[in-house]
VMD Tcl script that builds the backbone (N, CA, C; Angstrom):
set m [mol new atoms 522]
animate dup $m
set s [atomselect $m all]
$s set {name element resname resid chain x y z} {
  {N N THR 1 A 20.123 -0.740 24.814}
  {CA C THR 1 A 21.426 -1.259 24.856}
  {C C THR 1 A 21.689 -1.796 26.281}
  {N N VAL 2 A 22.196 -3.051 26.407}
  {CA C VAL 2 A 22.647 -3.559 27.620}
  {C C VAL 2 A 23.966 -2.984 27.991}
  {N N THR 3 A 24.086 -2.389 29.136}
  {CA C THR 3 A 25.286 -1.733 29.602}
  {C C THR 3 A 26.139 -2.498 30.545}
  {N N CYS 4 A 25.531 -3.483 31.234}
  {CA C CYS 4 A 26.303 -4.324 32.248}
  {C C CYS 4 A 25.505 -5.544 32.439}
  {N N ILE 5 A 26.183 -6.650 32.839}
  {CA C ILE 5 A 25.569 -7.913 33.159}
  {C C ILE 5 A 26.390 -8.589 34.259}
  {N N LYS 6 A 25.687 -9.130 35.244}
  {CA C LYS 6 A 26.414 -9.766 36.370}
  {C C LYS 6 A 25.600 -11.061 36.634}
  {N N ILE 7 A 26.425 -12.192 36.888}
  {CA C ILE 7 A 25.787 -13.523 37.113}
  {C C ILE 7 A 25.848 -13.851 38.518}
  {N N ARG 8 A 24.800 -14.379 39.110}
  {CA C ARG 8 A 24.812 -14.869 40.489}
  {C C ARG 8 A 25.849 -15.995 40.697}
  {N N LYS 9 A 26.261 -16.197 41.891}
  {CA C LYS 9 A 27.219 -17.271 42.183}
  {C C LYS 9 A 26.689 -18.632 41.809}
  {N N ASN 10 A 25.433 -18.902 41.941}
  {CA C ASN 10 A 24.811 -20.259 41.640}
  {C C ASN 10 A 24.558 -20.424 40.102}
  {N N ASN 11 A 24.923 -19.379 39.285}
  {CA C ASN 11 A 24.788 -19.513 37.845}
  {C C ASN 11 A 23.331 -19.635 37.406}
  {N N LEU 12 A 22.364 -19.490 38.272}
  {CA C LEU 12 A 20.898 -19.708 37.921}
  {C C LEU 12 A 20.226 -18.393 37.522}
  {N N GLU 13 A 20.778 -17.266 37.861}
  {CA C GLU 13 A 20.199 -15.908 37.593}
  {C C GLU 13 A 21.328 -15.018 37.220}
  {N N CYS 14 A 20.851 -13.923 36.472}
  {CA C CYS 14 A 21.834 -12.757 36.231}
  {C C CYS 14 A 20.960 -11.567 36.221}
  {N N VAL 15 A 21.710 -10.414 36.274}
  {CA C VAL 15 A 20.903 -9.124 36.255}
  {C C VAL 15 A 21.674 -8.335 35.157}
  {N N SER 16 A 20.794 -7.639 34.343}
  {CA C SER 16 A 21.325 -6.840 33.296}
  {C C SER 16 A 20.892 -5.429 33.518}
  {N N SER 17 A 21.742 -4.493 33.267}
  {CA C SER 17 A 21.310 -3.042 33.204}
  {C C SER 17 A 21.218 -2.503 31.858}
  {N N SER 18 A 20.402 -1.563 31.588}
  {CA C SER 18 A 20.159 -1.142 30.243}
  {C C SER 18 A 19.955 0.351 30.142}
  {N N SER 19 A 20.219 0.905 28.968}
  {CA C SER 19 A 20.027 2.339 28.768}
  {C C SER 19 A 18.564 2.673 28.541}
  {N N ASP 20 A 17.670 1.754 28.613}
  {CA C ASP 20 A 16.232 2.055 28.523}
  {C C ASP 20 A 15.610 2.342 29.837}
  {N N GLY 21 A 16.403 2.416 30.961}
  {CA C GLY 21 A 15.902 2.703 32.200}
  {C C GLY 21 A 15.460 1.446 33.025}
  {N N SER 22 A 15.884 0.317 32.600}
  {CA C SER 22 A 15.436 -0.957 33.280}
  {C C SER 22 A 16.684 -1.765 33.609}
  {N N CYS 23 A 16.534 -2.446 34.736}
  {CA C CYS 23 A 17.423 -3.584 35.115}
  {C C CYS 23 A 16.523 -4.810 35.213}
  {N N ILE 24 A 17.020 -5.909 34.630}
  {CA C ILE 24 A 16.156 -7.106 34.588}
  {C C ILE 24 A 16.931 -8.224 35.219}
  {N N ILE 25 A 16.296 -8.874 36.185}
  {CA C ILE 25 A 16.860 -10.111 36.834}
  {C C ILE 25 A 16.265 -11.296 36.010}
  {N N TRP 26 A 17.204 -12.035 35.391}
  {CA C TRP 26 A 16.802 -13.101 34.471}
  {C C TRP 26 A 17.030 -14.502 35.120}
  {N N ASP 27 A 16.087 -15.395 34.874}
  {CA C ASP 27 A 16.271 -16.816 35.193}
  {C C ASP 27 A 16.914 -17.480 34.112}
  {N N LEU 28 A 18.133 -17.963 34.362}
  {CA C LEU 28 A 18.990 -18.598 33.309}
  {C C LEU 28 A 18.662 -20.058 33.026}
  {N N THR 29 A 17.724 -20.628 33.770}
  {CA C THR 29 A 17.298 -21.998 33.492}
  {C C THR 29 A 16.029 -22.035 32.621}
  {N N ARG 30 A 15.059 -21.137 32.939}
  {CA C ARG 30 A 13.794 -20.999 32.296}
  {C C ARG 30 A 13.840 -19.984 31.135}
  {N N TYR 31 A 14.912 -19.137 31.128}
  {CA C TYR 31 A 15.054 -18.025 30.126}
  {C C TYR 31 A 13.854 -17.024 30.167}
  {N N VAL 32 A 13.518 -16.643 31.360}
  {CA C VAL 32 A 12.444 -15.655 31.525}
  {C C VAL 32 A 12.995 -14.588 32.490}
  {N N ARG 33 A 12.183 -13.458 32.589}
  {CA C ARG 33 A 12.452 -12.443 33.606}
  {C C ARG 33 A 11.850 -12.843 34.900}
  {N N ASN 34 A 12.611 -12.674 35.973}
  {CA C ASN 34 A 12.101 -12.838 37.297}
  {C C ASN 34 A 11.658 -11.514 37.864}
  {N N GLN 35 A 12.356 -10.455 37.635}
  {CA C GLN 35 A 12.012 -9.096 38.160}
  {C C GLN 35 A 12.442 -8.051 37.182}
  {N N VAL 36 A 11.848 -6.929 37.249}
  {CA C VAL 36 A 12.267 -5.737 36.416}
  {C C VAL 36 A 12.281 -4.576 37.375}
  {N N LEU 37 A 13.400 -3.817 37.317}
  {CA C LEU 37 A 13.565 -2.578 38.134}
  {C C LEU 37 A 13.534 -1.501 37.105}
  {N N PHE 38 A 12.700 -0.397 37.464}
  {CA C PHE 38 A 12.660 0.796 36.559}
  {C C PHE 38 A 13.046 1.982 37.402}
  {N N ALA 39 A 13.690 2.905 36.706}
  {CA C ALA 39 A 14.017 4.211 37.320}
  {C C ALA 39 A 14.121 5.258 36.184}
  {N N PRO 40 A 14.066 6.451 36.518}
  {CA C PRO 40 A 14.207 7.562 35.406}
  {C C PRO 40 A 15.651 7.771 35.170}
  {N N SER 41 A 16.385 6.733 34.671}
  {CA C SER 41 A 17.836 6.818 34.455}
  {C C SER 41 A 18.132 5.905 33.329}
  {N N PHE 42 A 19.244 6.206 32.638}
  {CA C PHE 42 A 19.863 5.223 31.745}
  {C C PHE 42 A 20.861 4.491 32.563}
  {N N PHE 43 A 20.592 3.283 32.965}
  {CA C PHE 43 A 21.484 2.544 33.861}
  {C C PHE 43 A 22.789 2.223 33.151}
  {N N LYS 44 A 23.934 2.515 33.829}
  {CA C LYS 44 A 25.223 2.292 33.296}
  {C C LYS 44 A 26.014 1.071 33.926}
  {N N ALA 45 A 25.569 0.749 35.251}
  {CA C ALA 45 A 26.243 -0.406 35.922}
  {C C ALA 45 A 25.253 -0.920 36.918}
  {N N VAL 46 A 25.503 -2.224 37.296}
  {CA C VAL 46 A 24.806 -2.915 38.274}
  {C C VAL 46 A 25.719 -3.918 38.945}
  {N N CYS 47 A 25.510 -4.224 40.223}
  {CA C CYS 47 A 26.310 -5.266 40.927}
  {C C CYS 47 A 25.491 -5.856 42.005}
  {N N TYR 48 A 25.735 -7.107 42.357}
  {CA C TYR 48 A 25.109 -7.800 43.499}
  {C C TYR 48 A 25.829 -7.456 44.706}
  {N N PHE 49 A 25.131 -7.275 45.823}
  {CA C PHE 49 A 25.739 -7.261 47.141}
  {C C PHE 49 A 26.336 -8.629 47.369}
  {N N PRO 50 A 27.399 -8.864 48.165}
  {CA C PRO 50 A 28.043 -10.112 48.252}
  {C C PRO 50 A 27.107 -11.325 48.585}
  {N N ASP 51 A 26.112 -11.112 49.441}
  {CA C ASP 51 A 25.220 -12.224 49.765}
  {C C ASP 51 A 24.013 -12.280 48.766}
  {N N GLU 52 A 24.120 -11.425 47.770}
  {CA C GLU 52 A 23.212 -11.390 46.595}
  {C C GLU 52 A 21.709 -11.119 46.957}
  {N N SER 53 A 21.499 -10.547 48.208}
  {CA C SER 53 A 20.246 -10.169 48.603}
  {C C SER 53 A 19.739 -8.797 48.072}
  {N N GLN 54 A 20.767 -7.983 47.718}
  {CA C GLN 54 A 20.468 -6.673 47.163}
  {C C GLN 54 A 21.305 -6.328 45.917}
  {N N LEU 55 A 20.948 -5.343 45.188}
  {CA C LEU 55 A 21.660 -4.926 44.009}
  {C C LEU 55 A 21.924 -3.482 44.220}
  {N N LEU 56 A 23.014 -3.044 43.596}
  {CA C LEU 56 A 23.375 -1.629 43.457}
  {C C LEU 56 A 23.311 -1.201 41.952}
  {N N THR 57 A 22.734 -0.014 41.681}
  {CA C THR 57 A 22.770 0.459 40.345}
  {C C THR 57 A 23.325 1.890 40.228}
  {N N SER 58 A 23.715 2.193 39.122}
  {CA C SER 58 A 24.145 3.665 38.800}
  {C C SER 58 A 23.842 3.980 37.484}
  {N N GLY 59 A 23.750 5.312 37.129}
  {CA C GLY 59 A 23.498 5.734 35.766}
  {C C GLY 59 A 23.483 7.236 35.607}
  {N N THR 60 A 22.667 7.652 34.671}
  {CA C THR 60 A 22.657 9.080 34.211}
  {C C THR 60 A 21.896 9.987 35.238}
  {N N ASP 61 A 21.183 9.359 36.168}
  {CA C ASP 61 A 20.462 10.171 37.216}
  {C C ASP 61 A 21.374 10.633 38.318}
  {N N ARG 62 A 22.697 10.211 38.224}
  {CA C ARG 62 A 23.733 10.629 39.250}
  {C C ARG 62 A 23.514 9.955 40.610}
  {N N LYS 63 A 22.705 8.957 40.665}
  {CA C LYS 63 A 22.354 8.326 41.961}
  {C C LYS 63 A 22.855 6.855 41.972}
  {N N VAL 64 A 23.108 6.363 43.131}
  {CA C VAL 64 A 23.391 4.932 43.404}
  {C C VAL 64 A 22.150 4.444 44.079}
  {N N GLY 65 A 21.506 3.467 43.452}
  {CA C GLY 65 A 20.261 2.792 43.951}
  {C C GLY 65 A 20.552 1.568 44.659}
  {N N TYR 66 A 19.931 1.369 45.847}
  {CA C TYR 66 A 20.019 0.015 46.530}
  {C C TYR 66 A 18.697 -0.655 46.311}
  {N N TRP 67 A 18.705 -1.858 45.803}
  {CA C TRP 67 A 17.448 -2.531 45.439}
  {C C TRP 67 A 17.357 -3.858 46.139}
  {N N GLU 68 A 16.186 -4.236 46.505}
  {CA C GLU 68 A 15.925 -5.625 47.010}
  {C C GLU 68 A 15.947 -6.629 45.813}
  {N N ALA 69 A 16.825 -7.717 45.823}
  {CA C ALA 69 A 16.898 -8.526 44.687}
  {C C ALA 69 A 15.691 -9.439 44.623}
  {N N PHE 70 A 15.055 -9.750 45.733}
  {CA C PHE 70 A 13.941 -10.734 45.697}
  {C C PHE 70 A 12.703 -10.123 44.994}
  {N N ASP 71 A 12.337 -8.948 45.353}
  {CA C ASP 71 A 11.082 -8.371 44.828}
  {C C ASP 71 A 11.329 -7.102 43.955}
  {N N GLY 72 A 12.514 -6.650 43.710}
  {CA C GLY 72 A 12.818 -5.485 42.913}
  {C C GLY 72 A 12.452 -4.162 43.462}
  {N N SER 73 A 12.166 -4.021 44.747}
  {CA C SER 73 A 11.775 -2.787 45.359}
  {C C SER 73 A 13.083 -1.910 45.716}
  {N N LEU 74 A 12.884 -0.641 45.515}
  {CA C LEU 74 A 13.985 0.332 45.778}
  {C C LEU 74 A 14.111 0.451 47.338}
  {N N ILE 75 A 15.206 0.317 47.912}
  {CA C ILE 75 A 15.464 0.459 49.318}
  {C C ILE 75 A 15.878 1.878 49.675}
  {N N ARG 76 A 16.835 2.408 48.925}
  {CA C ARG 76 A 17.292 3.795 49.118}
  {C C ARG 76 A 18.107 4.226 47.881}
  {N N GLU 77 A 18.226 5.584 47.892}
  {CA C GLU 77 A 19.036 6.173 46.788}
  {C C GLU 77 A 20.025 7.103 47.424}
  {N N LEU 78 A 21.247 7.151 46.834}
  {CA C LEU 78 A 22.241 8.182 47.281}
  {C C LEU 78 A 22.474 9.103 46.115}
  {N N GLU 79 A 22.534 10.421 46.416}
  {CA C GLU 79 A 22.946 11.394 45.368}
  {C C GLU 79 A 24.499 11.406 45.309}
  {N N ALA 80 A 25.020 10.520 44.404}
  {CA C ALA 80 A 26.387 10.276 44.422}
  {C C ALA 80 A 27.295 11.139 43.518}
  {N N SER 81 A 26.684 11.919 42.665}
  {CA C SER 81 A 27.412 12.910 41.889}
  {C C SER 81 A 26.640 14.160 41.888}
  {N N GLN 82 A 27.309 15.265 42.005}
  {CA C GLN 82 A 26.677 16.589 41.960}
  {C C GLN 82 A 26.307 16.955 40.501}
  {N N SER 83 A 26.998 16.475 39.561}
  {CA C SER 83 A 26.979 17.057 38.228}
  {C C SER 83 A 26.825 16.002 37.078}
  {N N ASP 84 A 27.295 14.791 37.210}
  {CA C ASP 84 A 27.449 14.007 36.057}
  {C C ASP 84 A 27.047 12.436 36.189}
  {N N THR 85 A 26.963 11.763 35.130}
  {CA C THR 85 A 26.713 10.378 35.046}
  {C C THR 85 A 27.657 9.541 35.894}
  {N N ILE 86 A 27.133 8.492 36.432}
  {CA C ILE 86 A 27.982 7.434 37.164}
  {C C ILE 86 A 28.101 6.282 36.231}
  {N N ASN 87 A 29.226 6.027 35.640}
  {CA C ASN 87 A 29.450 5.021 34.629}
  {C C ASN 87 A 29.816 3.642 35.178}
  {N N GLY 88 A 30.640 3.643 36.250}
  {CA C GLY 88 A 31.181 2.385 36.813}
  {C C GLY 88 A 30.866 2.214 38.278}
  {N N LEU 89 A 30.719 1.014 38.741}
  {CA C LEU 89 A 30.294 0.664 40.098}
  {C C LEU 89 A 30.797 -0.713 40.371}
  {N N ASP 90 A 31.363 -0.919 41.593}
  {CA C ASP 90 A 31.771 -2.227 42.086}
  {C C ASP 90 A 31.653 -2.189 43.647}
  {N N ILE 91 A 31.541 -3.362 44.188}
  {CA C ILE 91 A 31.460 -3.493 45.665}
  {C C ILE 91 A 32.521 -4.522 46.115}
  {N N ASN 92 A 33.043 -4.317 47.331}
  {CA C ASN 92 A 34.089 -5.249 47.838}
  {C C ASN 92 A 33.413 -6.576 48.299}
  {N N SER 93 A 34.286 -7.483 48.546}
  {CA C SER 93 A 33.828 -8.878 48.820}
  {C C SER 93 A 33.082 -8.973 50.183}
  {N N THR 94 A 33.200 -8.010 51.152}
  {CA C THR 94 A 32.569 -8.021 52.428}
  {C C THR 94 A 31.281 -7.283 52.443}
  {N N GLY 95 A 31.108 -6.405 51.375}
  {CA C GLY 95 A 29.971 -5.534 51.333}
  {C C GLY 95 A 30.098 -4.310 52.176}
  {N N SER 96 A 31.210 -4.038 52.724}
  {CA C SER 96 A 31.415 -2.862 53.558}
  {C C SER 96 A 31.555 -1.577 52.810}
  {N N HIS 97 A 32.180 -1.736 51.554}
  {CA C HIS 97 A 32.413 -0.500 50.714}
  {C C HIS 97 A 32.084 -0.719 49.293}
  {N N PHE 98 A 31.699 0.312 48.591}
  {CA C PHE 98 A 31.619 0.237 47.104}
  {C C PHE 98 A 32.334 1.429 46.499}
  {N N VAL 99 A 32.660 1.266 45.289}
  {CA C VAL 99 A 33.407 2.338 44.517}
  {C C VAL 99 A 32.619 2.693 43.267}
  {N N ILE 100 A 32.637 4.003 42.924}
  {CA C ILE 100 A 32.025 4.559 41.760}
  {C C ILE 100 A 33.000 5.409 41.020}
  {N N GLY 101 A 32.731 5.563 39.634}
  {CA C GLY 101 A 33.510 6.467 38.858}
  {C C GLY 101 A 32.555 6.897 37.714}
  {N N GLY 102 A 32.840 8.081 37.265}
  {CA C GLY 102 A 31.903 8.582 36.203}
  {C C GLY 102 A 32.400 9.797 35.529}
  {N N SER 103 A 31.472 10.606 34.947}
  {CA C SER 103 A 31.874 11.721 34.079}
  {C C SER 103 A 32.391 12.923 34.897}
  {N N ASP 104 A 32.315 12.822 36.182}
  {CA C ASP 104 A 32.958 13.943 36.999}
  {C C ASP 104 A 34.359 13.676 37.185}
  {N N LYS 105 A 34.971 12.533 36.623}
  {CA C LYS 105 A 36.398 12.195 36.546}
  {C C LYS 105 A 36.954 11.804 37.978}
  {N N LEU 106 A 36.073 11.458 38.967}
  {CA C LEU 106 A 36.516 11.203 40.309}
  {C C LEU 106 A 36.207 9.720 40.618}
  {N N VAL 107 A 37.137 9.047 41.397}
  {CA C VAL 107 A 36.901 7.753 41.901}
  {C C VAL 107 A 36.431 7.942 43.332}
  {N N LYS 108 A 35.232 7.453 43.747}
  {CA C LYS 108 A 34.784 7.711 45.081}
  {C C LYS 108 A 34.528 6.339 45.749}
  {N N ILE 109 A 35.027 6.266 46.996}
  {CA C ILE 109 A 34.747 5.066 47.818}
  {C C ILE 109 A 33.748 5.417 48.925}
  {N N TYR 110 A 32.641 4.609 48.907}
  {CA C TYR 110 A 31.644 4.764 49.910}
  {C C TYR 110 A 31.581 3.717 50.989}
  {N N ARG 111 A 31.042 3.978 52.152}
  {CA C ARG 111 A 30.739 2.977 53.056}
  {C C ARG 111 A 29.311 2.511 52.732}
  {N N TYR 112 A 29.094 1.230 52.622}
  {CA C TYR 112 A 27.780 0.693 52.126}
  {C C TYR 112 A 26.680 1.025 53.074}
  {N N GLU 113 A 26.759 0.688 54.256}
  {CA C GLU 113 A 25.737 0.837 55.249}
  {C C GLU 113 A 25.403 2.400 55.573}
  {N N GLU 114 A 26.481 3.107 55.728}
  {CA C GLU 114 A 26.335 4.429 56.108}
  {C C GLU 114 A 25.985 5.381 54.861}
  {N N GLY 115 A 26.332 4.904 53.710}
  {CA C GLY 115 A 26.116 5.693 52.508}
  {C C GLY 115 A 26.887 6.932 52.327}
  {N N ASP 116 A 28.023 7.031 53.019}
  {CA C ASP 116 A 28.861 8.241 52.955}
  {C C ASP 116 A 30.239 8.030 52.178}
  {N N VAL 117 A 30.683 9.086 51.590}
  {CA C VAL 117 A 31.943 9.025 50.896}
  {C C VAL 117 A 33.096 9.066 51.777}
  {N N VAL 118 A 33.990 8.127 51.776}
  {CA C VAL 118 A 35.148 8.194 52.689}
  {C C VAL 118 A 36.464 8.499 51.995}
  {N N TYR 119 A 36.516 8.263 50.659}
  {CA C TYR 119 A 37.714 8.638 49.892}
  {C C TYR 119 A 37.302 9.090 48.526}
  {N N VAL 120 A 38.051 10.135 48.029}
  {CA C VAL 120 A 37.876 10.581 46.650}
  {C C VAL 120 A 39.167 10.546 45.945}
  {N N GLY 121 A 39.215 9.832 44.754}
  {CA C GLY 121 A 40.486 9.747 44.004}
  {C C GLY 121 A 40.417 10.773 42.884}
  {N N VAL 122 A 41.508 11.578 42.788}
  {CA C VAL 122 A 41.627 12.581 41.715}
  {C C VAL 122 A 42.768 12.191 40.806}
  {N N GLY 123 A 42.601 12.239 39.556}
  {CA C GLY 123 A 43.770 11.960 38.636}
  {C C GLY 123 A 43.347 11.820 37.169}
  {N N HIS 124 A 42.077 11.370 36.906}
  {CA C HIS 124 A 41.652 11.168 35.561}
  {C C HIS 124 A 41.374 12.585 34.875}
  {N N SER 125 A 41.687 12.652 33.540}
  {CA C SER 125 A 41.349 13.902 32.905}
  {C C SER 125 A 40.176 13.822 31.947}
  {N N THR 126 A 39.539 12.619 31.842}
  {CA C THR 126 A 38.361 12.429 31.043}
  {C C THR 126 A 37.342 11.500 31.842}
  {N N ASP 127 A 36.184 11.253 31.298}
  {CA C ASP 127 A 35.186 10.450 31.926}
  {C C ASP 127 A 35.710 9.096 32.360}
  {N N ILE 128 A 35.480 8.651 33.579}
  {CA C ILE 128 A 35.821 7.312 34.006}
  {C C ILE 128 A 34.665 6.435 33.453}
  {N N MET 129 A 35.101 5.307 32.832}
  {CA C MET 129 A 34.052 4.444 32.222}
  {C C MET 129 A 33.731 3.263 33.083}
  {N N LYS 130 A 34.770 2.662 33.723}
  {CA C LYS 130 A 34.523 1.511 34.603}
  {C C LYS 130 A 35.458 1.566 35.773}
  {N N VAL 131 A 35.079 0.922 36.931}
  {CA C VAL 131 A 35.907 0.770 38.116}
  {C C VAL 131 A 35.735 -0.726 38.548}
  {N N LYS 132 A 36.828 -1.195 39.210}
  {CA C LYS 132 A 36.763 -2.573 39.656}
  {C C LYS 132 A 37.671 -2.656 40.891}
  {N N ILE 133 A 37.213 -3.318 41.937}
  {CA C ILE 133 A 37.993 -3.630 43.140}
  {C C ILE 133 A 38.640 -4.960 42.891}
  {N N SER 134 A 40.000 -4.990 43.139}
  {CA C SER 134 A 40.721 -6.224 42.878}
  {C C SER 134 A 40.280 -7.386 43.799}
  {N N PRO 135 A 40.403 -8.612 43.353}
  {CA C PRO 135 A 39.995 -9.747 44.184}
  {C C PRO 135 A 40.644 -9.857 45.567}
  {N N ASP 136 A 41.918 -9.282 45.747}
  {CA C ASP 136 A 42.509 -9.344 46.989}
  {C C ASP 136 A 42.093 -8.147 47.853}
  {N N GLN 137 A 41.259 -7.256 47.347}
  {CA C GLN 137 A 40.720 -6.014 48.025}
  {C C GLN 137 A 41.785 -5.027 48.278}
  {N N GLN 138 A 42.906 -5.077 47.668}
  {CA C GLN 138 A 44.027 -4.159 47.933}
  {C C GLN 138 A 44.097 -2.920 46.957}
  {N N HIS 139 A 43.382 -3.060 45.730}
  {CA C HIS 139 A 43.456 -2.015 44.817}
  {C C HIS 139 A 42.090 -1.752 44.184}
  {N N VAL 140 A 42.014 -0.538 43.609}
  {CA C VAL 140 A 40.805 -0.225 42.785}
  {C C VAL 140 A 41.443 0.199 41.475}
  {N N VAL 141 A 40.892 -0.417 40.352}
  {CA C VAL 141 A 41.373 -0.104 39.005}
  {C C VAL 141 A 40.285 0.696 38.308}
  {N N SER 142 A 40.667 1.784 37.662}
  {CA C SER 142 A 39.675 2.611 36.913}
  {C C SER 142 A 40.199 2.806 35.563}
  {N N VAL 143 A 39.285 2.896 34.547}
  {CA C VAL 143 A 39.627 3.203 33.162}
  {C C VAL 143 A 38.801 4.340 32.745}
  {N N SER 144 A 39.393 5.192 31.841}
  {CA C SER 144 A 38.742 6.333 31.358}
  {C C SER 144 A 38.621 6.416 29.898}
  {N N ALA 145 A 37.907 7.381 29.407}
  {CA C ALA 145 A 37.565 7.411 27.977}
  {C C ALA 145 A 38.763 7.634 27.157}
  {N N GLU 146 A 39.779 8.271 27.601}
  {CA C GLU 146 A 40.991 8.511 26.747}
  {C C GLU 146 A 41.972 7.303 26.715}
  {N N GLY 147 A 41.492 6.251 27.512}
  {CA C GLY 147 A 42.379 5.016 27.534}
  {C C GLY 147 A 43.311 4.832 28.691}
  {N N ALA 148 A 43.234 5.770 29.590}
  {CA C ALA 148 A 44.141 5.629 30.807}
  {C C ALA 148 A 43.538 4.573 31.816}
  {N N ILE 149 A 44.430 3.775 32.291}
  {CA C ILE 149 A 44.147 2.792 33.310}
  {C C ILE 149 A 44.862 3.181 34.563}
  {N N PHE 150 A 44.157 3.433 35.663}
  {CA C PHE 150 A 44.759 3.828 36.938}
  {C C PHE 150 A 44.543 2.721 37.863}
  {N N SER 151 A 45.558 2.475 38.670}
  {CA C SER 151 A 45.548 1.490 39.808}
  {C C SER 151 A 45.683 2.313 41.082}
  {N N TRP 152 A 44.774 2.219 41.966}
  {CA C TRP 152 A 44.722 2.930 43.298}
  {C C TRP 152 A 44.803 2.001 44.387}
  {N N VAL 153 A 45.714 2.256 45.359}
  {CA C VAL 153 A 45.705 1.494 46.627}
  {C C VAL 153 A 44.431 1.660 47.332}
  {N N PHE 154 A 43.663 0.551 47.655}
  {CA C PHE 154 A 42.451 0.676 48.336}
  {C C PHE 154 A 42.761 1.108 49.762}
  {N N PRO 155 A 42.283 2.343 50.130}
  {CA C PRO 155 A 42.633 2.876 51.445}
  {C C PRO 155 A 41.943 2.010 52.581}
  {N N GLY 156 A 42.589 2.176 53.765}
  {CA C GLY 156 A 41.932 1.553 54.926}
  {C C GLY 156 A 40.551 2.095 55.166}
  {N N SER 157 A 39.717 1.320 55.903}
  {CA C SER 157 A 38.318 1.727 56.143}
  {C C SER 157 A 38.166 2.480 57.467}
  {N N GLU 158 A 39.190 3.013 58.033}
  {CA C GLU 158 A 39.156 3.696 59.291}
  {C C GLU 158 A 38.546 5.095 59.174}
  {N N GLN 159 A 38.501 5.656 57.969}
  {CA C GLN 159 A 38.030 7.038 57.761}
  {C C GLN 159 A 36.485 7.111 58.131}
  {N N THR 160 A 36.050 7.937 58.977}
  {CA C THR 160 A 34.651 8.026 59.278}
  {C C THR 160 A 34.024 9.338 59.268}
  {N N HIS 161 A 34.764 10.423 59.002}
  {CA C HIS 161 A 34.109 11.703 58.994}
  {C C HIS 161 A 34.256 12.335 57.596}
  {N N ASN 162 A 35.209 13.266 57.371}
  {CA C ASN 162 A 35.281 13.915 56.151}
  {C C ASN 162 A 36.020 13.102 55.061}
  {N N ALA 163 A 35.617 13.134 53.830}
  {CA C ALA 163 A 36.266 12.347 52.773}
  {C C ALA 163 A 37.695 12.793 52.581}
  {N N SER 164 A 38.588 11.833 52.460}
  {CA C SER 164 A 39.957 12.072 52.226}
  {C C SER 164 A 40.328 11.884 50.709}
  {N N THR 165 A 41.221 12.613 50.274}
  {CA C THR 165 A 41.704 12.402 48.842}
  {C C THR 165 A 42.781 11.453 48.784}
  {N N PHE 166 A 42.713 10.612 47.750}
  {CA C PHE 166 A 43.886 9.693 47.503}
  {C C PHE 166 A 44.261 9.746 46.051}
  {N N GLN 167 A 45.492 9.318 45.764}
  {CA C GLN 167 A 46.075 9.441 44.420}
  {C C GLN 167 A 46.375 8.013 43.898}
  {N N PRO 168 A 46.367 7.910 42.495}
  {CA C PRO 168 A 46.633 6.628 41.922}
  {C C PRO 168 A 48.189 6.236 42.186}
  {N N ASP 169 A 48.435 4.936 42.420}
  {CA C ASP 169 A 49.744 4.511 42.669}
  {C C ASP 169 A 50.488 4.158 41.392}
  {N N SER 170 A 49.667 3.856 40.271}
  {CA C SER 170 A 50.350 3.618 38.955}
  {C C SER 170 A 49.265 3.922 37.864}
  {N N GLN 171 A 49.742 4.208 36.680}
  {CA C GLN 171 A 48.904 4.436 35.581}
  {C C GLN 171 A 49.578 3.989 34.251}
  {N N ILE 172 A 48.599 3.604 33.359}
  {CA C ILE 172 A 49.002 3.260 32.063}
  {C C ILE 172 A 48.171 4.017 31.053}
  {N N ARG 173 A 48.740 4.638 30.072}
  {CA C ARG 173 A 48.021 5.351 29.050}
  {C C ARG 173 A 48.277 4.725 27.696}
  {N N PHE 174 A 47.186 4.525 26.933}
  {CA C PHE 174 A 47.315 3.945 25.617}
  {C C PHE 174 A 47.147 4.996 24.541}
}
mol reanalyze $m
mol bondsrecalc $m
mol representation Tube
mol addrep $m
């Protein structure tokens, strides 16, 4: 099952993540695979770094993987959850931060280069399924299995030591 797909800015390639443990970089003009990334995980999400030189992945192995987009090699992995699957992943437009959400019911904001958590959002009562940073970089939106949609103010990036907790500024429940 394909769990996520992202298209490059030039519309010539895309990357898909799958529950079979692969992410595939596709050539959209020749309709063939350019690269295949494998890991012992059911991938749940994938996204391009803003300059599209790297990819981030997340899944059932509780890790965020940093991958080289050109040759598909693994650069590094972060143990991003102590207990559960990471279902959603997004990166901001500058590449300085990324956000994850998963079955641990927490929204976490990481610094990309440092690989450390700088904010933890608490509020969901069931698994977070997807997260997205708004185009203006001011909010994070998360959706969970019970249908709740939370909007979080994207905190400033000045936090450098211990992770701070933040709360949703609005929520919708269906």
